[in-house]
C-alpha positions in Angstrom: 0.0 0.0 0.0 1.5 3.3 -1.0 1.7 6.3 1.1 -0.9 8.2 -1.0 -3.3 5.2 -0.8 -2.9 5.1 3.0 -3.5 8.8 3.3 -6.7 8.6 1.2 -8.0 5.6 3.2 -7.3 7.5 6.4 -9.1 10.5 5.1 -12.2 8.4 4.1 -12.3 6.7 7.5 -12.0 10.1 9.2 -14.9 11.5 7.2 -17.0 8.5 7.9 -16.5 8.9 11.6 -17.6 12.5 11.4 -21.0 11.5 10.1 -23.3 11.3 13.0 -26.8 9.9 12.7 -29.5 12.5 12.7 -31.2 11.0 15.7 -28.1 11.5 17.8 -28.1 15.2 17.1 -31.8 15.9 17.6 -32.6 17.3 21.0 -36.0 17.0 22.6 -38.2 20.0 22.2 -38.6 22.5 25.1 -41.4 24.8 26.0 -39.2 27.8 25.6 -38.1 26.7 22.2 -41.6 26.2 20.9 -42.9 29.3 22.6 -40.8 31.4 20.2 -42.1 29.6 17.2 -45.9 29.8 17.9 -48.3 32.7 18.5 -50.9 33.3 21.2 -54.1 32.9 19.3 -55.8 35.7 21.2 -53.0 38.2 21.8 -51.4 37.9 18.3 -47.9 38.0 19.8 -45.4 35.2 20.2 -46.4 32.8 23.0 -43.3 33.6 24.9 -44.5 37.2 25.3 -48.1 36.4 26.2 -47.6 35.7 29.9 -51.0 36.1 31.7 -53.6 35.5 28.9 -55.8 32.4 29.6 -55.5 31.3 26.0 -51.7 31.4 26.3 -51.8 29.3 29.4 -53.9 26.7 27.6 -51.5 26.6 24.7 -48.6 26.2 27.1 -50.4 23.4 28.9 -51.0 21.6 25.6 -47.3 22.0 24.6 -46.1 20.7 27.9 -48.5 17.7 27.5 -47.2 17.0 24.0 -43.6 17.2 25.1 -44.3 14.7 27.9 -45.8 12.4 25.3 -42.4 12.5 23.5 -43.5 14.4 20.4 -41.0 16.2 18.2 -41.1 20.0 17.6 -42.7 19.5 14.2 -45.3 17.1 15.6 -46.2 19.6 18.3 -46.6 22.4 15.9 -48.7 20.2 13.6 -51.0 19.4 16.6 -51.2 23.1 17.5 -52.2 23.9 13.9 -54.8 21.2 14.0 -56.2 22.6 17.2 -55.9 26.4 16.6 -55.4 26.8 12.8 -52.5 28.2 10.8 -52.5 31.5 12.6 -50.8 29.8 15.6 -47.5 29.6 13.6 -45.1 32.5 14.0 -43.5 31.7 10.7 -45.6 31.3 7.6 -45.6 27.9 5.9 -43.2 27.4 3.0 -45.9 26.2 0.6 -49.1 27.5 -1.0 -50.0 31.1 -0.7 -47.8 31.5 2.4 -44.8 31.0 0.2 -45.4 34.5 -1.1 -44.3 35.8 2.4 -40.9 34.3 1.8 -40.5 35.1 -2.0 -41.9 38.7 -2.3 -39.2 40.3 -0.1 -36.5 38.4 -1.9 -37.9 39.4 -5.4 -38.2 43.0 -4.3 -34.6 43.2 -3.2 -33.4 41.5 -6.4 -35.4 43.8 -8.6 -34.2 46.9 -6.6 -30.6 45.8 -7.1 -31.1 45.3 -10.8 -32.7 48.7 -11.2 -29.9 50.3 -9.2 -27.3 48.6 -11.4 -29.0 49.8 -14.5 -29.2 53.3 -13.1 -25.5 53.4 -12.3 -24.6 52.0 -15.8 -26.8 54.6 -17.5 -25.5 57.4 -15.3 -21.9 56.4 -16.0 -22.5 56.3 -19.8 -24.0 59.8 -19.9 -21.6 61.4 -17.4 -19.4 63.9 -19.2 -15.7 63.1 -19.1 -13.3 65.5 -17.4 -11.9 66.6 -20.8 -15.4 67.7 -21.9 -16.0 69.6 -18.7 -12.6 71.4 -19.1 -13.4 72.4 -22.7 -16.8 73.7 -21.7 -15.4 75.8 -18.9 -12.7 77.2 -21.2 -15.2 78.4 -23.7 -17.3 81.4 -22.8 -20.2 82.7 -24.8 -19.9 86.1 -26.5 -22.2 87.6 -23.8 -20.1 86.3 -21.0 -16.9 87.5 -22.7 -18.4 90.9 -23.0 -19.3 91.0 -19.3 -15.8 89.9 -18.2 -14.2 92.5 -20.4 -16.6 95.2 -19.1 -15.8 94.1 -15.5 -12.1 94.2 -16.2 -12.4 97.7 -17.8 -14.3 98.9 -14.7 -11.4 97.7 -12.6 -8.9 99.9 -14.4 
């Protein structure tokens, strides 16, 4: 086995050891983590901010119950949507009409950048060069020349 082959084999084994099963990384959901991702259905604010509202207390109780049952974060949010509707989610879904909430700002920024680029290119093309500006400033109209001469004559 050559030195390069051993190095390649060692690299492959090292990379394989770095791969960790997804289940080992996943942490169980917490009430605090889910509170930031869902809304109080009455207050219209994130559940973490709605402290004393009875509806918020009911939502928290349901979340605690679902966590105790061993549900994942996605399963808990799905149960909340089934119970309270889509308005319970703090972040819009990434499908259907709600996809527009994700795409429209991105499209507006891209179109704005394209328009800015076109404006800068157009402005640069039509901007007079420094030579043109110097020639224009050197050339006075006949009227301006007469005024300058008259002013100089008054000085004498």
